[in-house]
C-alpha positions in Angstrom: -1.2 30.1 9.0 0.5 28.9 12.2 2.3 25.6 11.5 3.5 23.4 14.3 5.8 20.5 13.5 6.4 17.6 16.0 10.2 17.1 16.0 11.5 13.7 17.1 15.0 13.4 18.3 17.8 10.9 17.8 20.2 11.8 20.6 21.0 15.5 20.2 20.1 15.5 16.5 16.7 15.9 14.9 15.6 12.6 13.4 15.8 12.5 9.6 12.1 11.7 9.3 11.3 14.9 11.2 13.6 16.9 8.9 11.5 15.7 6.0 8.3 16.7 7.9 9.8 20.2 8.6 10.6 20.5 4.9 6.9 19.9 4.0 5.7 22.0 6.9 7.9 24.9 5.8 5.9 25.2 2.6 2.8 26.0 4.6 4.4 28.5 6.9 2.8 31.7 5.6 1.7 34.3 8.1 3.0 33.3 11.5 5.7 30.9 10.3 6.9 27.5 11.5 7.2 26.3 15.1 8.9 23.1 16.0 7.7 21.2 19.1 10.2 19.1 21.0 9.5 16.9 24.1 12.1 16.3 26.7 12.2 14.4 30.0 14.6 17.0 31.5 13.2 19.9 33.5 13.6 23.4 32.1 16.4 24.3 34.6 18.6 21.5 33.1 18.6 22.8 29.5 16.2 20.1 28.1 17.4 20.5 24.5 20.9 21.2 23.2 22.1 24.0 21.0 22.7 21.4 18.3 19.0 20.5 18.3 17.9 24.1 18.1 20.4 24.8 15.3 19.1 21.8 13.3 15.5 23.0 13.6 16.4 26.6 12.7 18.3 25.3 9.6 15.2 23.7 8.3 13.1 26.8 8.7 11.8 26.8 12.3 11.6 30.3 13.7 10.3 29.1 17.0 11.1 26.0 19.1 8.6 25.1 21.8 10.4 22.9 24.3 8.0 20.8 26.4 10.1 19.8 29.4 9.5 17.3 32.2 7.5 14.7 30.3 9.1 11.4 31.4 9.2 8.9 28.6 7.0 8.7 25.5 3.4 9.5 26.5 1.4 9.8 23.2 -1.8 11.1 24.8 0.1 13.7 26.9 2.1 14.8 23.8 -1.2 15.2 21.9 -2.8 17.2 24.8 0.1 19.7 24.7 -0.2 20.0 20.9 -3.9 20.6 21.3 -3.3 23.4 23.7 -0.7 25.0 21.4 -3.1 24.7 18.5 -5.9 26.2 20.6 -3.8 29.1 21.6 -2.5 30.0 18.2 -3.7 33.3 16.8 -4.0 33.7 13.0 -4.1 36.9 10.9 -7.6 38.2 10.2 -7.7 36.7 6.7 -6.4 33.3 7.7 -8.6 31.0 9.8 -6.7 27.8 9.6 -3.6 26.3 11.3 -1.7 23.0 10.9 0.1 20.4 12.9 2.6 18.2 10.9 4.5 15.1 12.1 6.6 12.5 10.4 4.8 9.3 9.5 6.7 7.3 12.1 5.2 5.1 14.9 5.3 8.2 17.2 4.0 10.7 14.7 1.1 8.6 13.6 0.1 7.7 17.1 0.4 11.2 18.5 -1.6 12.7 15.7 -4.3 10.0 16.0 -4.7 11.1 19.7 -4.7 14.7 18.7 -7.5 14.1 16.2 -9.5 12.3 18.9 -9.0 15.2 21.4 -9.8 18.0 18.9 -12.3 16.3 16.7 -10.2 17.2 13.7 -9.5 14.9 10.7 -6.0 13.5 10.2 -4.6 13.2 6.7 -1.9 10.5 6.9 1.0 9.7 4.5 1.1 13.1 2.8 3.7 13.7 0.1 2.7 17.3 -0.8 0.5 20.0 0.6 -0.4 23.6 -0.4 -3.0 26.2 0.3 -6.1 25.9 -1.8 -9.2 28.1 -2.3 -10.8 29.8 0.7 -8.0 28.8 3.0 -8.5 25.1 2.6 -5.5 22.8 2.1 -4.8 20.8 -1.0 -3.0 17.6 -0.3 -1.5 14.6 -2.1 -1.2 11.5 0.0 -0.4 7.8 -0.4 -3.2 5.3 -0.4 -3.2 1.5 -0.5 0.3 1.3 1.1 1.7 3.7 -1.4 0.4 1.9 -4.5 -1.6 5.0 -5.6 -1.6 8.8 -4.9 -4.8 10.6 -3.9 -5.4 14.3 -4.5 -7.8 15.8 -2.0 -8.8 19.1 -0.4 -8.8 19.2 3.4 -11.4 21.7 4.6 -11.2 21.9 8.4 -10.5 24.5 11.1 -7.0 23.1 11.4 -5.0 20.5 9.3 -3.4 17.5 10.9 -0.9 15.9 8.6 1.6 13.1 8.7 4.4 12.9 6.1 4.9 9.6 4.3 8.3 8.0 5.0 11.0 9.0 2.5 8.5 10.8 0.3 9.8 14.3 0.9 13.5 15.0 0.6 15.0 16.8 3.6 16.0 20.3 2.3 17.4 23.1 4.6 15.8 26.5 4.4 17.4 28.9 1.8 17.6 31.7 4.4 17.4 30.2 7.9 17.0 32.5 10.8 17.8 32.1 14.5 15.0 30.3 16.3 13.5 31.7 19.5 13.3 29.0 22.2 10.1 29.0 24.3 9.7 26.7 27.3 6.3 25.1 27.7 5.0 23.7 31.0 2.7 20.9 30.1 -0.7 20.9 31.8 -1.7 17.3 31.3 -4.1 15.0 33.2 -3.1 11.9 35.1 -5.0 9.9 32.6 -2.8 11.3 29.8 0.2 9.8 31.5 -1.3 6.4 32.1 0.5 5.0 29.1 4.1 5.8 28.9 7.1 4.0 27.2 10.6 4.2 28.4 12.7 3.5 25.3 16.2 2.3 24.6 17.9 2.5 21.3 20.6 0.0 22.3 21.7 -2.1 19.4 19.8 -0.2 16.8 21.5 3.2 16.7 18.2 4.8 17.5 16.6 3.6 14.2 13.0 2.5 14.1 11.5 0.0 11.7 10.1 2.9 9.6 13.3 4.8 9.3 16.0 2.1 9.4 18.4 2.0 6.4 18.7 -1.8 6.7 15.9 -4.2 7.7 16.4 -8.0 8.1 13.0 -9.6 7.8 11.9 -13.0 9.0 8.9 -15.1 8.1 7.5 -18.6 8.7 10.7 -20.1 7.5 12.6 -18.9 10.6 10.7 -21.7 12.4 10.3 -20.4 15.9 10.9 -17.5 18.2 14.4 -18.8 19.0 15.2 -18.9 15.4 15.4 -15.1 15.2 18.7 -15.0 17.1 20.8 -15.1 13.8 18.6 -12.5 12.2 19.1 -10.2 15.2 22.9 -10.7 15.1 22.9 -10.1 11.4 20.9 -6.9 11.8 23.4 -5.7 14.4 26.3 -6.3 12.1 24.6 -4.4 9.3 23.5 -1.5 11.5 19.9 -2.3 11.0 16.8 -3.7 12.7 14.6 -6.8 12.5 11.2 -6.9 10.9 8.7 -9.8 10.5 5.8 -11.0 8.4 2.3 -11.2 9.6 2.4 -14.9 10.3 5.2 -14.4 12.8 3.1 -12.1 14.9 0.1 -14.4 14.5 2.2 -17.2 16.0 3.3 -15.0 18.8 7.0 -15.2 18.0 7.4 -11.4 17.7 5.2 -8.4 18.6 3.0 -6.6 16.0 5.2 -3.5 16.3 7.8 -5.4 14.3 5.5 -6.4 11.4 6.2 -5.2 7.9 3.2 -5.0 5.6 -0.1 -3.4 4.7 -1.4 -3.9 8.2 2.0 -3.3 9.8 4.8 -0.8 9.1 5.7 0.5 5.6 9.5 0.5 5.2 11.8 2.2 2.8 15.3 1.0 3.6 18.3 0.9 1.4 18.4 -2.9 1.9 15.7 -5.3 2.8 16.9 -8.9 3.4 13.8 -11.1 3.5 14.6 -14.5 5.1 12.0 -17.3 4.9 9.2 -14.9 3.7 7.0 -16.2 0.9 6.0 -12.6 0.0 2.2 -12.3 0.0 0.9 -9.1 -1.6 0.0 -7.6 1.7 3.6 -8.0 2.9 5.1 -6.7 -0.4 2.9 -3.6 -0.1 4.9 -2.8 3.0 8.4 -3.3 1.6 8.0 -2.3 -2.0 9.7 1.0 -1.2 13.0 -0.7 -0.4 15.8 0.3 -2.8 17.2 -3.2 -2.9 15.6 -6.5 -1.9 17.5 -9.7 -1.3 15.4 -12.8 -0.6 16.5 -16.1 0.9 14.1 -19.0 0.5 14.1 -22.7 -0.3 11.3 -22.2 -2.8 12.6 -20.5 -5.9 9.0 -19.8 -7.1 8.0 -17.9 -3.9 6.6 -14.5 -4.8 9.3 -12.7 -2.8 12.0 -14.5 -4.8 10.5 -13.4 -8.1 10.2 -9.8 -6.9 13.6 -9.5 -5.3 16.6 -7.8 -6.9 18.7 -10.8 -5.8 17.5 -14.3 -4.7 19.3 -16.9 -2.8 17.8 -20.4 -3.1 18.8 -22.1 0.1 18.1 -22.8 3.7 18.3 -19.6 5.7 19.6 -21.6 8.7 22.7 -22.4 6.6 22.9 -19.2 4.6 22.7 -16.7 7.5 25.5 -18.3 9.7 27.8 -18.1 6.6 26.9 -14.5 6.0 27.5 -13.6 9.6 30.9 -15.3 9.6 31.9 -13.4 6.4 30.8 -10.1 8.0 32.7 -10.8 11.2 35.8 -11.5 9.1 35.6 -8.2 7.4 35.5 -6.3 10.7 32.9 -4.5 12.8 30.8 -1.5 11.9 27.7 -1.0 9.7 28.0 -1.9 6.1 28.0 1.1 3.7 
């Protein structure tokens, strides 16, 4: 089986979510092994990936690194088109007829593999926590359903398996005997239509963290009061080295975009700390944050569902509590809280 793994980068380093995906993918890498795929805006002549990136990928079992150079910005359909071409060009041993593409269950990974499924007509199994070869070359998978509230065991019988790995479900483990990875440059042959949607991203103020991978999330709900009311939450998130998330009602009111929504119909988060401010805690929202290691809730209503589910609950007005917390954090000095 040829296994391709989409590797997302955080600066020169491989994102932790992708290291988790590589760990799961490595277990499927029989036959032709494991190939990591990295996208870069730099041309091949400018060394589009660093030696640090290649070393990280090799340490987690990649014996090949495909560097797709010259794609400016995040273009999900173009990325999927390149993966489809790599998948189409893969050659399996005579007794193995299936290949796989694995990605982290991040915003990028989920979106790219959805496009890849549409281009190839292959099914996508999302939020996998385990995978192994089954009878007749099919793939046995275990994946999260209902926002992680239950696990489903299934067999994926398709010419190629497209998998995303659930956030924080697989521990990142380096390969026992890593080998040097061969770097192969790929010149993308994408259509103009594939580049119609591109995102130029900046990680300023978040340390490169996304909502799905952030170790600290400061959440805001109806109790924040308005779009302008999120300024203290953003300042607090910056002091804690985290990001801001929101409840569904905030996006419905147009205060913040849907990409910031935490919940069953938004992003599932698994931070070390989730600070829920003015969020009542409907079951759909809690399904998205139940994986947090610690939850602190701030609300004027002590009987709000989020308050009863939190590890710590502060009964009070967030507009008074947050400024006091920010002042205390400023007094202790700058830098993320550990």
